[in-house]
C-alpha positions in Angstrom: 178.6 62.8 3.3 181.1 63.7 0.6 183.7 66.4 1.3 184.4 68.7 -1.6 186.5 71.9 -2.1 184.4 75.1 -2.3 185.0 77.5 -5.2 183.8 81.0 -5.7 184.5 83.5 -8.4 186.0 87.0 -8.1 182.7 88.9 -7.7 181.5 86.4 -5.1 184.8 86.9 -3.2 184.3 90.6 -3.2 180.8 90.1 -1.8 182.1 87.8 0.9 184.7 90.4 1.8 182.0 93.1 2.1 180.0 90.8 4.3 183.0 90.2 6.6 183.6 93.9 7.1 180.2 94.9 8.2 177.4 92.4 7.4 176.0 93.3 4.1 172.2 93.7 4.4 170.2 93.5 1.2 166.6 94.7 1.0 164.2 93.2 -1.5 160.9 94.6 -2.5 158.5 91.9 -3.7 155.7 94.4 -4.2 157.6 95.8 -7.2 157.6 92.5 -9.0 154.2 90.8 -8.5 150.8 91.2 -7.0 150.8 89.7 -3.5 148.1 88.8 -1.1 148.0 90.4 2.4 149.1 87.0 3.9 152.1 87.0 1.5 153.0 90.6 2.3 153.0 89.8 6.0 155.5 87.0 5.4 158.0 89.4 3.8 161.2 89.7 5.8 162.3 93.1 7.1 165.9 92.3 6.1 167.7 89.9 3.8 171.1 88.5 4.4 173.2 87.2 1.4 175.2 84.1 2.2 176.6 83.5 -1.3 175.8 84.5 -4.9 173.1 81.8 -5.1 171.0 82.6 -2.1 169.9 85.0 0.6 167.9 84.4 3.7 165.3 86.7 5.3 165.2 87.3 9.0 161.9 85.3 9.1 163.4 82.3 7.3 162.1 82.9 3.8 164.8 81.9 1.3 165.4 83.5 -2.1 167.4 81.2 -4.5 168.7 82.6 -7.7 168.1 80.6 -10.9 171.3 81.3 -12.8 170.6 80.0 -16.2 168.3 81.3 -18.9 164.8 79.7 -18.9 163.3 78.7 -22.2 160.9 76.0 -21.2 163.4 73.4 -20.0 162.4 74.2 -16.4 165.8 74.9 -15.0 164.4 77.9 -13.2 162.7 75.4 -10.9 165.1 72.5 -11.0 168.4 74.4 -10.4 167.1 76.1 -7.2 165.8 72.7 -6.1 169.4 71.4 -5.9 170.5 74.4 -3.8 167.4 74.0 -1.5 168.1 70.3 -0.9 171.7 70.9 0.2 170.6 73.9 2.2 168.0 71.6 3.9 165.2 74.1 3.7 161.4 73.5 3.2 160.6 74.1 -0.4 157.5 76.0 0.7 159.8 78.6 2.2 161.7 79.2 -1.1 161.2 82.0 -3.6 163.0 81.8 -6.9 164.4 84.8 -8.8 165.9 84.8 -12.2 169.5 85.8 -11.7 171.0 88.6 -13.8 174.0 87.9 -16.0 177.1 87.6 -13.7 179.7 85.4 -15.3 182.0 85.6 -12.2 179.3 84.6 -9.6 177.7 81.9 -11.7 179.3 79.1 -13.7 178.1 78.3 -17.2 175.2 80.7 -17.3 174.0 79.3 -20.6 171.1 77.5 -22.2 172.7 75.1 -24.7 174.0 71.6 -25.2 171.7 70.2 -22.5 174.4 71.2 -20.0 172.7 73.4 -17.5 172.0 70.8 -14.8 175.1 68.7 -15.6 177.5 71.7 -15.4 175.7 73.4 -12.6 175.3 70.3 -10.4 178.5 70.7 -8.3 178.3 74.5 -7.9 174.6 74.4 -7.0 175.1 71.7 -4.4 178.1 73.5 -3.0 176.2 76.8 -2.7 173.5 75.2 -0.6 175.8 73.1 1.5 178.1 76.1 2.2 175.2 78.2 3.4 174.0 75.4 5.6 177.4 75.1 7.1 177.5 78.8 7.8 174.1 78.7 9.5 175.2 75.7 11.6 178.4 77.5 12.6 176.4 80.6 13.6 174.2 78.4 15.8 177.2 76.6 17.3 178.8 79.9 18.2 175.6 81.4 19.6 174.9 78.4 21.8 178.5 77.7 22.6 178.3 74.0 21.5 180.4 71.9 19.1 179.6 72.4 15.4 179.2 68.6 15.0 176.3 68.6 17.4 174.2 71.0 15.2 171.7 69.3 12.9 169.2 70.8 10.4 165.8 69.9 9.0 163.4 71.9 6.9 165.0 75.3 7.6 165.5 74.7 11.3 168.7 74.3 13.4 168.7 71.9 16.3 171.0 71.1 19.2 169.5 67.9 20.6 171.6 67.6 23.8 170.3 71.0 25.1 167.0 71.0 23.3 167.8 74.4 21.7 166.5 75.2 18.2 166.2 78.1 15.9 164.9 79.0 12.4 167.4 79.9 9.7 166.1 83.4 9.8 167.2 83.9 13.4 170.8 82.9 12.5 171.0 84.5 9.0 172.6 87.8 10.2 175.4 86.0 12.1 175.8 83.4 9.3 176.3 86.1 6.7 179.5 87.2 8.5 181.1 83.7 8.7 183.8 82.9 6.2 183.0 80.5 3.4 184.6 77.1 4.3 187.4 75.8 2.2 185.9 72.4 2.2 182.3 71.3 2.7 180.5 68.0 3.0 177.6 67.2 0.6 174.6 65.1 1.3 174.4 61.5 0.4 172.0 60.8 -2.4 169.8 58.7 -0.1 169.4 61.8 2.2 167.9 64.0 -0.6 164.4 65.3 0.3 163.8 67.7 -2.7 166.0 66.3 -5.5 164.2 63.4 -7.1 160.7 64.7 -6.2 158.3 66.5 -8.6 157.9 70.3 -8.0 155.6 72.6 -9.9 157.1 75.1 -12.3 157.8 78.3 -10.3 156.5 80.4 -13.2 153.5 78.2 -13.9 150.8 80.4 -12.4 152.3 83.5 -14.0 152.4 81.8 -17.4 148.8 80.7 -17.4 147.6 84.0 -16.1 149.5 86.1 -18.6 151.9 87.8 -16.2 154.8 89.6 -18.0 157.7 87.2 -18.1 158.9 87.3 -21.7 161.1 89.7 -23.6 158.1 90.8 -25.7 156.4 91.9 -22.5 159.0 94.5 -21.8 157.6 98.1 -21.6 159.5 101.2 -20.4 158.6 104.8 -20.3 159.5 106.6 -23.5 160.2 103.3 -25.3 160.4 103.3 -29.1 159.8 100.3 -31.4 162.3 99.3 -34.0 162.3 96.8 -36.8 165.0 95.8 -39.3 165.0 95.2 -43.0 167.6 93.0 -44.7 168.4 92.1 -48.3 165.9 89.8 -49.9 168.3 87.0 -50.8 171.4 85.3 -49.4 174.3 86.4 -51.6 173.3 90.0 -51.6 174.3 93.0 -49.4 172.8 96.4 -48.8 174.0 99.2 -51.0 171.6 102.0 -50.2 168.1 102.8 -49.0 165.4 105.1 -50.3 163.4 106.3 -47.3 161.5 109.2 -49.0 158.2 107.4 -48.7 158.8 106.5 -45.1 159.8 109.6 -43.2 156.5 111.3 -43.5 154.5 108.3 -42.3 152.6 108.5 -39.0 154.6 107.7 -35.9 158.0 107.2 -37.7 160.9 108.8 -35.8 163.9 107.8 -38.0 165.2 105.5 -40.7 168.9 104.6 -41.0 171.4 101.7 -41.5 173.6 100.0 -38.9 176.6 97.7 -39.2 176.3 95.0 -36.5 180.0 94.1 -36.3 183.0 96.3 -37.1 184.9 95.2 -40.2 188.0 94.3 -38.2 186.2 92.4 -35.5 187.2 88.7 -35.1 183.8 87.1 -34.7 183.4 84.1 -32.3 181.3 81.1 -33.2 178.1 82.6 -31.8 178.7 86.0 -33.4 177.1 84.7 -36.6 175.2 87.3 -38.7 173.9 86.9 -42.2 173.6 90.5 -43.2 176.1 92.7 -41.3 174.5 95.9 -42.5 170.7 96.3 -42.2 168.2 99.0 -42.5 166.4 100.2 -39.4 162.9 101.8 -39.0 162.1 103.4 -35.6 158.7 104.6 -34.5 156.1 104.9 -31.8 154.3 101.6 -32.3 154.8 98.2 -33.8 152.0 98.7 -36.4 153.3 102.0 -37.6 156.8 100.6 -38.0 155.5 97.6 -39.8 153.6 99.8 -42.3 156.7 102.0 -42.8 158.9 99.0 -43.4 156.7 98.0 -46.4 157.3 101.4 -48.0 161.1 101.3 -47.6 163.0 100.7 -50.7 166.4 99.0 -50.7 169.1 98.7 -53.4 171.2 95.6 -53.0 174.3 94.3 -54.8 176.0 90.8 -55.0 178.5 89.9 -52.3 182.1 89.0 -53.1 183.7 85.7 -52.0 185.4 86.3 -48.7 187.4 84.3 -46.2 187.1 85.3 -42.5 189.0 84.4 -39.4 186.6 83.1 -36.7 187.3 82.2 -33.1 185.7 79.2 -31.4 186.6 79.1 -27.7 190.2 80.0 -28.4 190.7 78.0 -31.6 190.8 80.1 -34.7 189.6 78.8 -38.0 188.9 80.1 -41.5 185.4 80.5 -42.8 184.8 81.0 -46.5 181.6 82.8 -47.6 181.2 82.2 -51.4 179.5 84.7 -53.7 176.4 83.7 -55.7 172.7 83.1 -55.3 172.3 79.5 -54.2 169.3 77.2 -54.8 168.2 73.9 -53.4 168.6 72.0 -56.7 172.2 73.1 -56.8 172.8 72.1 -53.2 171.5 68.6 -53.9 173.7 68.2 -56.9 176.8 69.4 -55.1 176.2 67.1 -52.2 175.9 64.1 -54.5 179.2 65.2 -56.2 181.0 65.5 -52.9 179.7 62.1 -51.8 181.3 60.5 -54.8 184.8 62.0 -54.1 187.4 60.9 -51.6 186.7 62.4 -48.1 188.6 63.1 -44.9 189.1 59.9 -42.8 188.2 60.6 -39.1 188.4 57.1 -37.8 189.5 53.7 -39.1 189.5 50.4 -37.1 190.8 47.2 -38.5 190.7 46.5 -42.2 187.4 47.9 -43.5 188.5 47.6 -47.2 189.3 43.9 -46.7 186.0 43.3 -44.9 184.0 44.7 -47.8 186.1 42.8 -50.3 185.3 39.5 -48.7 181.7 40.2 -47.7 179.0 37.9 -48.8 176.6 40.8 -49.1 176.9 44.6 -49.0 174.1 46.9 -48.1 174.5 50.6 -49.1 172.0 53.4 -48.6 172.0 57.2 -48.8 170.1 59.6 -46.5 169.4 63.4 -46.8 167.9 66.1 -44.8 167.0 69.7 -45.8 167.7 73.0 -44.1 165.3 73.7 -41.2 164.1 77.0 -39.7 163.8 77.3 -35.9 160.4 79.1 -35.8 160.5 79.9 -32.1 157.1 80.8 -30.7 158.2 84.1 -29.4 159.7 86.3 -32.2 163.3 87.6 -31.8 163.3 90.7 -29.6 165.4 92.8 -27.2 165.1 95.9 -25.2 168.0 98.3 -25.0 168.7 101.6 -23.3 172.2 102.8 -24.1 173.6 106.1 -22.6 177.1 107.5 -22.7 178.1 105.6 -19.6 175.8 102.6 -19.3 173.9 100.0 -21.3 170.8 98.3 -19.9 169.4 95.4 -21.8 166.5 93.1 -21.2 165.4 90.1 -23.2 165.7 86.4 -24.2 169.1 84.9 -25.1 170.9 81.6 -24.6 174.6 82.6 -24.3 174.4 85.9 -22.4 178.0 86.1 -21.3 179.3 85.6 -24.8 176.9 88.1 -26.2 177.9 90.6 -23.5 181.5 90.3 -24.7 180.6 91.0 -28.3 178.4 93.9 -27.3 181.2 95.4 -25.2 183.5 95.2 -28.2 181.0 96.8 -30.5 180.0 99.7 -28.2 183.6 100.2 -26.9 182.2 100.0 -23.4 183.6 98.1 -20.4 181.6 95.0 -19.5 181.1 96.2 -16.0 179.0 99.1 -17.5 176.7 96.6 -19.3 173.7 95.1 -17.5 171.8 92.3 -19.1 168.6 91.0 -17.6 167.5 87.7 -18.8 163.8 87.1 -19.4 162.0 83.8 -19.9 161.8 83.1 -23.6 159.3 81.3 -25.8 161.5 78.8 -27.6 165.1 78.8 -28.5 167.0 75.5 -28.9 169.9 77.2 -30.7 168.2 80.2 -32.4 168.7 82.5 -29.5 172.4 81.6 -29.2 173.2 84.0 -32.0 172.1 87.2 -30.4 172.9 89.7 -33.1 169.5 91.3 -32.5 170.7 92.3 -29.0 173.6 94.2 -30.6 171.3 95.7 -33.2 168.9 96.9 -30.4 171.8 98.5 -28.5 173.1 100.3 -31.6 169.7 101.6 -32.4 169.2 102.9 -28.9 172.6 104.5 -28.9 171.7 106.4 -32.1 168.2 107.3 -31.0 169.4 108.3 -27.5 166.2 106.6 -26.2 165.0 103.3 -24.9 164.2 101.0 -27.8 162.6 97.5 -28.2 163.6 95.8 -31.4 161.1 93.2 -32.7 161.6 90.8 -35.6 158.5 89.7 -37.6 158.1 86.0 -38.4 159.2 86.8 -41.9 162.3 88.5 -40.7 163.3 85.5 -38.6 162.5 82.8 -41.1 164.4 84.6 -43.9 167.3 85.8 -41.8 169.3 82.6 -41.4 170.7 80.6 -38.5 169.2 77.4 -40.0 169.8 73.7 -39.3 172.3 72.7 -42.0 171.4 70.4 -44.9 173.0 67.0 -44.6 173.9 63.9 -46.7 175.1 60.5 -45.5 176.1 57.3 -47.1 176.2 54.1 -45.1 177.6 50.7 -46.1 177.4 47.4 -44.2 179.3 44.2 -45.0 177.7 40.9 -43.9 179.4 37.5 -44.1 177.7 34.2 -45.1 176.5 33.8 -41.5 174.8 37.3 -41.6 177.4 38.7 -39.2 178.2 42.4 -39.5 181.9 42.4 -40.3 182.3 45.9 -41.8 180.7 49.3 -41.4 181.4 52.5 -43.3 179.9 55.9 -42.9 180.7 58.8 -45.2 178.8 62.0 -44.5 178.8 65.7 -44.9 176.7 68.8 -45.2 176.3 72.4 -46.1 178.3 73.9 -44.5 179.2 71.4 -41.7 179.5 67.7 -41.3 177.3 65.9 -38.8 179.8 63.1 -38.2 180.5 61.9 -34.6 183.1 59.3 -35.5 183.5 57.7 -32.1 179.8 57.0 -31.5 178.0 53.7 -31.9 178.5 51.5 -33.9 182.1 52.5 -33.6 183.8 50.1 -31.2 181.1 47.4 -31.9 182.4 46.4 -35.3 186.0 45.1 -35.9 186.3 46.9 -39.3 185.0 50.4 -39.2 185.5 53.5 -41.3 184.2 57.1 -40.8 184.8 59.9 -43.4 183.4 63.4 -43.8 183.3 66.4 -46.2 181.8 69.9 -46.2 180.5 72.5 -48.7 180.8 76.2 -48.2 177.7 78.4 -48.4 176.5 81.9 -47.8 173.5 80.7 -46.0 174.0 81.1 -42.3 173.5 78.1 -40.1 173.8 77.3 -36.4 172.8 75.2 -33.5 169.5 73.4 -33.8 168.1 71.1 -31.1 170.7 68.4 -30.8 173.0 69.8 -33.4 174.3 67.2 -36.0 172.8 64.4 -33.9 169.4 65.3 -35.1 170.4 64.0 -38.5 172.9 61.3 -37.7 170.5 59.5 -35.4 167.8 59.4 -38.1 170.2 58.1 -40.8 172.2 55.7 -38.7 169.2 54.1 -36.8 167.2 53.8 -40.0 170.1 52.0 -41.7 170.7 49.7 -38.7 167.1 48.6 -39.0 167.5 47.8 -42.6 170.8 45.9 -41.9 169.0 43.9 -39.1 166.3 42.9 -41.5 168.8 41.8 -44.1 170.5 39.7 -41.5 167.2 38.2 -40.5 167.4 39.5 -36.9 165.1 41.4 -34.6 166.1 45.1 -34.7 166.5 45.3 -30.9 168.4 42.0 -30.7 170.7 43.2 -33.5 171.6 46.3 -31.7 172.1 44.5 -28.4 174.4 42.0 -30.0 176.6 44.8 -31.3 176.7 46.4 -27.9 177.5 43.1 -26.2 180.5 42.9 -28.6 181.7 46.4 -27.4 181.1 45.3 -23.7 182.8 41.9 -23.7 185.5 42.3 -26.3 186.3 46.0 -26.7 188.7 47.1 -29.4 192.2 48.0 -28.1 193.6 51.5 -28.6 190.4 53.3 -29.5 188.1 55.6 -27.6 184.3 55.5 -27.9 182.3 58.4 -26.5 179.5 56.1 -25.2 179.1 53.5 -22.5 177.9 50.3 -24.1 176.3 49.0 -20.9 174.2 52.1 -20.4 173.3 52.1 -24.1 172.2 48.5 -23.8 170.3 49.4 -20.7 167.9 51.7 -22.4 167.2 49.2 -25.2 166.4 46.5 -22.6 164.2 48.9 -20.7 162.3 50.1 -23.8 161.8 46.5 -24.9 160.3 45.6 -21.6 158.1 48.7 -21.2 156.8 48.8 -24.8 155.9 45.1 -24.8 158.1 44.6 -27.9 157.0 41.6 -29.9 153.4 41.8 -28.6 152.0 44.5 -30.8 148.3 44.8 -31.5 146.8 44.2 -35.0 146.9 47.3 -37.2 149.7 48.8 -35.1 153.0 49.3 -36.9 156.2 49.7 -34.7 159.6 51.2 -35.1 162.5 51.3 -32.7 165.5 53.6 -32.4 168.2 54.4 -29.8 170.9 57.0 -29.6 173.5 58.5 -27.4 174.1 62.3 -27.3 174.6 65.1 -24.8 175.9 62.6 -22.3 172.6 60.7 -22.2 171.0 57.6 -23.7 167.5 57.4 -25.2 165.7 54.4 -26.8 162.2 54.7 -28.3 159.5 52.5 -29.7 156.9 54.3 -31.8 153.5 52.8 -32.6 151.4 54.2 -35.5 148.4 53.4 -37.6 147.6 54.6 -41.1 144.4 56.6 -41.8 143.7 56.9 -45.5 147.4 57.0 -46.2 148.2 59.4 -43.4 150.3 58.2 -40.4 148.8 58.7 -36.9 151.2 58.2 -34.1 149.4 56.3 -31.3 152.0 55.8 -28.7 155.7 56.5 -28.0 157.5 54.5 -25.3 160.8 56.1 -24.3 163.6 54.8 -22.0 166.0 57.4 -20.8 169.3 57.2 -18.9 170.1 60.8 -18.0 171.6 60.1 -14.6 169.9 61.2 -11.5 166.6 62.9 -12.3 166.2 66.2 -10.3 162.5 66.9 -11.0 160.7 63.9 -12.5 157.5 65.6 -13.8 159.6 68.4 -15.4 161.9 65.9 -16.9 159.0 64.0 -18.4 157.6 67.2 -19.9 161.0 68.0 -21.5 161.4 64.5 -22.9 157.9 64.6 -24.3 158.5 67.9 -25.9 161.6 66.6 -27.7 159.6 63.7 -29.0 156.7 65.8 -30.4 159.2 68.3 -31.8 161.1 65.5 -33.6 158.0 63.9 -35.1 156.9 67.3 -36.5 160.3 68.0 -38.1 160.6 64.5 -39.4 157.2 64.6 -41.1 157.0 68.2 -42.3 160.2 70.2 -41.8 161.9 71.7 -44.9 163.2 75.0 -46.1 164.2 75.3 -49.7 165.8 78.2 -51.7 165.6 79.6 -55.2 168.3 82.0 -56.2 169.1 82.8 -52.6 165.5 83.4 -51.6 163.9 81.2 -48.9 160.8 79.6 -50.5 158.9 79.8 -47.2 158.5 82.9 -45.1 155.7 82.2 -42.7 153.5 79.4 -41.3 151.1 79.5 -44.2 153.9 77.8 -46.1 156.2 76.3 -43.5 154.4 73.3 -42.1 154.6 72.6 -38.3 153.1 69.8 -36.3 149.6 70.4 -35.0 148.0 69.4 -31.8 145.9 66.7 -33.5 149.1 65.2 -34.9 150.9 64.7 -31.6 151.1 61.2 -30.2 148.0 60.0 -28.4 150.2 58.7 -25.6 153.8 59.2 -24.6 155.3 57.1 -21.8 158.7 58.1 -20.4 160.7 55.6 -18.3 163.9 56.7 -16.5 166.7 54.3 -15.7 167.2 54.5 -12.0 170.8 55.1 -11.1 173.0 57.4 -9.0 175.1 58.8 -11.9 175.3 62.6 -11.7 172.7 64.3 -13.9 173.4 64.6 -17.6 171.6 66.1 -20.6 167.9 66.1 -21.1 166.7 68.9 -23.4 168.0 67.3 -26.5 168.5 63.5 -26.2 164.9 62.5 -27.0 164.8 64.5 -30.2 167.3 62.7 -32.5 166.2 59.0 -32.2 162.5 59.7 -32.8 163.1 60.5 -36.4 164.3 56.9 -37.1 161.7 55.3 -34.8 159.1 57.0 -37.0 160.8 56.1 -40.3 161.1 52.4 -39.2 157.5 52.3 -38.1 156.4 53.9 -41.5 158.4 51.1 -43.2 156.4 48.5 -41.3 153.2 50.3 -42.3 153.9 50.9 -46.0 156.7 48.7 -47.0 158.7 51.7 -48.1 162.1 52.6 -46.7 162.5 56.4 -46.3 165.8 58.0 -47.1 165.0 61.7 -47.5 163.3 64.1 -45.1 160.6 65.3 -44.7 159.0 61.8 -44.6 155.5 62.8 -45.7 156.9 64.3 -48.9 159.0 61.2 -49.5 156.0 58.9 -48.9 154.0 60.8 -51.5 156.7 60.6 -54.1 157.9 57.0 -53.4 
């Protein structure tokens, strides 16, 4: 076993102190939360004993494990409790999982974002289970008056082999709850895991398929009103006034007013992004009545002025310029082309790239672009709020609850301890629900109405309200010598309003002469995290370009990549840092080559390969497609993944498959354009999404087996699939694709 230091936050320490001074007994009423059979009711404990913030044990051995992080389909509500349960050494059949409320002191990194939930939670979750197991063993040792080292556990049972004594966890829970948390604890060896590494069904699966209330949209409370917002029709405009004369007399309408989301002097953090700080609000008795009233509301808007704001990103302040004007896609494209022709900021330079290009026998240069994208989460943005003079209760879906709580406390002027946020399961997020301005809007509306309120965005509200994937542009150059060796590599990239560059990623460190530059363009369109931020573009551009370079060098595309990685492994450049491990990177390429049968493709099947490192994980993919009257049909995707130790294999496959399908859809169809600040697409009748019949016929996921601690999984399969698709389409059509979406490029090529 591995000894580790235990760590607990301030609130957890207070709870432990309370336990030590009287044995805190918590009751828990399952009947309030779900319909139970008589058999299940008979299993309910009479008393629950909390051993730490992550778990409590009933007097009959039933264990409740808290799922600390928001659940948006990535299955952490199942996988994170599995980690606790394994270290606790309990039978999974005796575990009940609860969604934990927001408690930044008791739980570390209570986020959905960056594919970091399992990676960041791994040590704390193991520690929570192992600490509770130690306390139970200590309780048994004291009760039986035997050495602690002689107490063993298995499947929720305590054993003392020399005396033949045994007891269930429930029998020792009360005594264990009063034992001090150890300063140091031993964790299981990986080979001793019994739950981690095995497939367990989604704990919410039955509730999802039977329509039980789990999502924010399901929230209903007595006296609850419905609210919707109306914002200016174009980016670059702001609200001046509203004319509600036609609205106030409409059926079911309670009030119409405006709110300012953030105070003027508030220093917004990175996730406090809001396009329109002042919006109109319509409040009524039902969603339908409010929607009809919203159509009758008249707004007068005026142009914004250019402003420069100070923002704070995790303690680092930066300046953000919001330019005036009504922007259009045609203007964006022209401005990106202009910036690409100008000198840019150098972010990394290895060797003598200028000299390498000057002496090159051949230079390959290509430019890639990608448009703005809308998130289009399945569940619309929504939040419930009930704000009184001394308390704020909120319920709904969000990805960064503790950061949002801080922003809300500042806006309401209310201490954080008086704010309670309950996290619901949510139908899609991947960045969009990180920017929870709608939570603050709901709270402000409730505060004014002095009533519980559920704020609901329509699809049109969400699609026209910002927080888009930025638009990007990248130029790549490769220098080949007379022997077709890659002697120089140059990437120059930028976007509106951010650059997608990751200067230390492959092929950095694999080419002697390397140059990475970037630029940005300010905009009044609001952007934010999108699944695999920045990587979702750079992987598509870089991996498409590498395929073209491999072809120019007369090399197999997988062999070409492996040669570069071998250079980084055997002869690493001195004095530079790469953010990837070339051996693990090469490992997924070797695995996908084997599993896909690379080089043995069937007649009529066109193949493309791609590989990328992001979010601490490595993914390589081979995509097979056919052409049906000029329309691509993806037949098969073979994916090799190195994401460290896999906690729940079936759930991991589901997540990886979802990223692949999502990536194919965005690559083929995704695009949001603008005319004079107005989004050209407002709903799914115009914004094309992938359909069931367009998903791959077959997806095969293969995990690299290793004992590395778990890394990211929600995002790594998304970026490389763009290029795997583009490279396969080239094999099918003979056309290289440089601009997304690909179907549009194919039709105009």
